[in-house]
C-alpha positions in Angstrom: 44.5 0.4 68.1 40.7 0.7 69.1 38.6 3.1 71.1 35.3 1.7 73.0 32.3 3.8 73.4 29.0 3.0 75.2 27.5 1.4 71.9 30.4 0.9 69.5 34.0 0.3 68.6 36.3 2.5 66.5 39.5 0.8 65.0 42.5 2.2 63.5 43.8 -0.1 60.8 43.2 -1.5 57.4 39.4 -2.5 56.5 40.5 -5.5 54.6 42.1 -7.1 57.5 39.8 -5.8 60.3 36.5 -7.1 58.5 37.9 -10.6 59.1 37.5 -10.3 62.7 33.8 -9.8 62.3 31.6 -12.9 62.8 29.3 -14.3 60.0 26.0 -12.9 59.5 26.4 -10.5 62.5 25.7 -7.1 61.0 22.3 -5.5 60.3 23.4 -2.6 58.0 26.6 -1.6 56.4 26.5 2.2 55.9 29.6 3.9 54.7 31.2 6.7 52.5 34.0 4.6 50.7 36.8 5.9 48.7 35.8 7.4 45.4 39.1 7.6 43.7 39.5 11.3 43.1 43.0 11.6 44.4 42.0 13.3 47.7 44.6 11.7 49.9 47.1 8.7 49.9 44.1 6.3 50.9 41.8 7.3 48.2 41.4 3.9 46.5 38.0 2.7 45.2 39.3 -0.8 44.5 39.4 -1.3 48.1 35.7 -1.0 48.6 35.0 -3.5 45.8 37.4 -6.0 47.0 35.7 -6.3 50.2 32.5 -7.6 48.5 33.1 -11.3 49.7 33.7 -10.1 53.2 30.7 -7.6 53.3 28.4 -10.3 52.0 29.9 -12.7 54.8 29.3 -10.5 57.8 25.7 -9.3 56.9 22.9 -11.1 58.0 20.8 -13.1 55.6 18.4 -10.3 54.7 20.3 -6.9 55.3 21.2 -3.8 53.5 24.4 -2.1 52.0 24.1 1.6 51.7 26.8 3.9 50.6 27.5 7.4 49.5 29.1 7.6 46.2 30.5 10.0 43.4 28.6 11.1 40.5 31.7 11.2 38.3 32.2 7.5 39.2 28.8 6.4 39.5 28.9 3.5 36.8 32.0 1.9 39.1 29.4 1.5 41.8 27.8 -1.5 39.9 30.7 -3.8 40.1 29.2 -5.8 42.6 28.4 -9.7 41.7 26.6 -10.6 44.7 24.7 -7.6 46.1 21.5 -6.7 44.3 20.9 -2.9 43.4 17.7 -1.8 45.0 17.4 2.2 45.0 19.1 5.4 44.7 18.6 8.1 47.4 19.2 11.8 46.9 21.2 13.7 49.4 20.2 17.5 48.4 22.2 20.2 49.3 20.4 23.7 49.9 23.0 25.5 47.9 25.5 24.5 45.1 28.9 23.0 46.7 30.7 21.9 43.6 30.8 22.2 39.8 29.7 19.6 37.3 30.1 19.4 33.5 26.6 20.9 33.3 26.9 23.7 36.0 26.5 23.9 39.9 25.8 20.6 41.7 23.3 20.3 44.6 23.3 16.8 45.4 25.3 13.5 46.3 24.0 9.9 45.5 23.4 7.5 48.1 23.2 3.8 46.6 21.1 1.1 48.2 22.3 -2.4 47.6 20.8 -5.6 49.3 21.4 -9.1 50.5 18.4 -11.1 50.5 15.0 -9.4 51.2 15.8 -6.8 54.0 12.9 -4.8 55.5 12.6 -0.9 55.6 11.6 0.2 59.1 10.8 3.5 58.6 9.6 4.7 55.0 10.7 8.2 53.8 11.0 10.0 50.7 14.0 9.1 48.4 15.4 12.8 48.6 16.9 13.6 52.0 18.0 17.1 53.1 21.7 17.5 53.6 21.5 19.1 57.2 23.2 18.5 60.5 22.0 17.5 63.9 22.5 19.8 66.8 25.5 18.4 68.1 27.5 19.8 65.1 28.2 23.2 66.4 30.6 24.2 63.6 29.9 23.1 60.1 32.5 20.8 58.6 33.7 21.9 55.3 35.6 18.9 54.4 33.6 16.8 52.0 34.8 13.5 53.5 32.4 14.5 56.6 28.9 13.6 55.3 25.5 15.3 56.9 24.6 13.9 60.0 20.9 14.5 59.5 21.0 12.6 56.2 22.8 9.7 58.1 20.2 9.7 61.0 17.4 9.3 58.5 19.1 6.4 56.9 19.7 4.8 60.2 16.3 5.1 60.9 15.1 3.7 57.5 17.3 0.7 57.7 17.8 -0.2 61.5 16.2 -0.2 64.9 17.9 0.4 68.1 20.5 -2.0 69.2 20.9 -3.1 65.7 24.6 -3.5 64.4 25.9 -1.2 61.9 29.2 -1.5 60.1 31.1 1.5 58.5 34.5 0.2 57.1 35.7 3.6 55.9 34.6 5.9 58.7 37.1 8.8 58.2 35.8 11.7 60.5 33.3 9.8 62.0 30.0 11.0 60.7 28.4 7.9 60.6 29.6 6.5 64.0 28.6 9.6 66.0 25.0 9.3 64.6 24.8 5.8 65.3 26.2 6.5 68.9 23.6 9.0 69.5 20.7 7.0 68.2 21.6 3.8 70.3 22.8 1.6 67.3 25.6 -0.8 68.0 28.4 -0.1 65.6 31.9 -0.9 64.4 33.8 1.5 62.5 37.3 1.2 60.7 39.7 4.0 59.5 43.2 3.6 58.1 44.4 7.5 58.3 45.2 8.0 61.8 44.6 11.7 61.7 41.2 11.3 60.6 40.7 8.5 63.3 42.0 10.7 66.2 39.4 13.7 65.3 36.6 11.2 64.9 37.6 9.7 68.4 37.5 13.2 69.8 34.1 14.0 68.1 32.5 11.0 69.5 33.7 11.2 73.0 32.9 14.8 73.2 29.5 14.4 71.7 30.0 17.3 69.4 31.5 18.3 66.1 33.6 21.3 65.6 35.8 22.8 62.6 38.2 20.3 61.1 41.8 22.0 60.6 43.0 21.3 57.1 46.5 20.1 56.1 48.1 22.2 53.3 48.1 19.3 50.9 44.7 18.5 51.1 41.7 20.2 49.1 39.3 22.1 50.5 35.6 22.7 49.4 35.5 26.3 50.5 35.4 27.1 46.8 33.1 25.2 44.5 35.5 22.5 43.4 34.5 19.3 41.6 35.1 16.8 44.5 32.4 14.1 43.4 
């Protein structure tokens, strides 16, 4: 199943299979929020992300970026890649604590920057980005799998230009695709969970983000729970 938009296509399915349909060296940036392995749902398997290394390397252009949010708890695991070179870490800074850590309250989330070849930065910024939302987010999304849209917009401007191709293999509720659509980046996104996929399609189609209804079995971060 797929849904087409002005600038991108959102596919429902397994990233390990869908990525094989993308031509070699056709993607300018992979920007994603992969599974961390924190048992948030049945698809929360971090091995899936690292097993995609060869395919992600194949689809990225000769000089291109791989940028992804990752868990502080699981940070050492993010350096399993054998082909990609680690470049830097960006901090997504929240104005108030949103979870607990072993040291106390936590106010940030790492964004890791890896590279293939020698890609360019198009818009230089500080390596700390506020966790804020763009105006089309009309109700704050409490689910931690929906990443801040202002943060994503800064990343897109740093690493891409208009009409560049962005791939998000783990698109979830669509926070990356909707920002790519808004800022005229061509994009391809995958999501295996049909519930998240349907919610994301609605957000992108309507051009606005509303509250996400929770399932009883899913965790909520209304309280300060150790999600990341």
